[in-house]
GUSELUM-539759 format. One line per 4 residues: number of its first residue (from 0); their letters; for each residue x, y, z of N, C-alpha, C. Coordinates in steps of 0.05 Angstrom, whole numbers. Atoms other than C-alpha are relative to their C-alpha. Layout:
BEGIN
NUM = A = X,Y,Z,X,Y,Z,X,Y,Z ~ ...
REM end
This chain:
BEGIN
0 = MLFF = 18,-17,9,-4,-4,-7,27,29,7 ~ -7,-20,-1,50,47,18,21,11,-21 ~ -9,0,19,83,35,-45,-27,21,-19 ~ 25,-10,16,18,62,-84,-6,33,6
4 = KRRR = 3,-22,-23,15,120,-35,24,23,-17 ~ -17,-14,13,88,141,-61,0,0,-30 ~ 5,-3,28,73,134,-131,-15,25,-8 ~ 17,-24,6,10,173,-128,10,39,5
8 = KYVR = -5,-22,-11,45,230,-93,27,5,-23 ~ -19,-13,20,106,234,-154,-9,-1,-26 ~ 14,-6,17,51,228,-202,-11,31,6 ~ 10,-22,-7,19,291,-180,29,21,0
12 = SIMN = -21,-17,-3,84,324,-165,12,6,-32 ~ -16,-6,27,107,316,-239,-20,15,-13 ~ 27,-12,11,36,333,-263,-2,30,9 ~ -2,-31,-9,42,400,-218,23,14,-21
16 = CQII = -18,-9,14,112,411,-258,-11,3,-22 ~ 7,-4,24,84,399,-322,-22,19,-7 ~ 30,-23,-3,24,450,-306,13,27,-6 ~ -24,-25,-5,76,510,-291,2,-4,-25
20 = VCTA = -17,-2,26,120,492,-347,-19,10,-27 ~ 15,-10,22,56,505,-396,-24,14,-4 ~ 18,-21,-2,19,556,-367,17,30,-5 ~ -18,-22,8,37,624,-399,7,20,23
24 = NHPS = 0,-24,-12,29,670,-344,5,-10,26 ~ -5,10,-34,52,626,-286,29,9,5 ~ -20,-19,-6,109,667,-252,23,-20,11 ~ -14,10,3,146,603,-237,18,-15,-30
28 = RIHY = -9,11,20,160,580,-303,19,-7,-7 ~ -35,-12,11,232,613,-313,15,-20,11 ~ -15,16,-10,255,560,-272,3,-21,-10 ~ 4,31,9,243,497,-310,15,8,-31
32 = PENK = -18,2,29,293,478,-379,-7,17,-28 ~ 14,-10,25,242,500,-432,-9,16,2 ~ 5,-15,4,231,561,-412,24,21,18 ~ -25,-18,-14,298,593,-389,10,14,-25
36 = KPRV = -2,-21,23,310,631,-460,-27,10,-3 ~ 29,-11,8,260,686,-471,-9,-4,-28 ~ 14,6,27,207,675,-527,-27,13,7 ~ 27,-16,7,141,703,-547,-21,-28,12
40 = ANSI = 14,11,-8,87,664,-506,-10,-18,-16 ~ 16,13,15,59,618,-564,14,-24,-11 ~ -9,28,15,101,559,-578,-11,-21,13 ~ 12,31,-9,85,484,-558,-6,-8,29
44 = YDFL = 5,-7,-31,91,501,-484,-17,9,13 ~ 19,-17,-15,47,557,-472,-30,-14,-18 ~ 20,11,6,-20,523,-479,-26,3,21 ~ 22,1,-13,-56,544,-414,3,29,6
48 = FSTE = -2,-34,-18,-64,608,-378,-16,-2,28 ~ 7,5,-29,-77,612,-301,-22,28,2 ~ 24,-21,-17,-142,656,-287,-4,3,25 ~ -2,-4,-26,-142,648,-208,16,-26,4
52 = RGRA = -18,15,-11,-100,608,-158,-10,-35,-3 ~ 3,31,4,-107,529,-183,-27,1,-19 ~ 17,3,37,-155,545,-247,20,5,-14 ~ -14,1,22,-126,547,-315,-19,-3,-22
56 = ELYD = 12,1,23,-160,558,-384,22,-5,-22 ~ -12,0,22,-138,548,-452,18,21,-14 ~ -20,-19,3,-86,594,-466,-8,20,-39 ~ 9,-19,34,-111,648,-531,7,21,-15
60 = PEKH = -7,-18,11,-64,691,-557,-15,27,3 ~ 18,-20,8,-123,738,-581,-7,6,25 ~ 11,-15,-29,-155,744,-511,12,10,21 ~ -11,-2,-24,-105,734,-462,27,23,-14
64 = GIG = -9,-15,5,-56,773,-507,39,-17,-5 ~ -31,18,-1,23,751,-526,24,15,11 ~ -16,-11,-22,74,758,-475,28,-12,3
REM end
C-alpha cells in the first residue's frame, strides 16, 4: 500500500510541474529548462493560462495577449 501512496505523490508532483511549464503566465515557469530562454508565449509549451489560483484555461493569444 505504501508503494501506491508514494507513486501517487510522485505522479501528482510531475503533473504540477508540467502544468507550471505549460502555463503562459505562471511566475515560476522561468525556473524550468523549457523556459530559460526568452521567447514569445505562443510555442508548443504555452497552451494554458492561469485565471486564478488552482484554475487555468486554454491559452488564446487573441484573448490573453502575447507575452
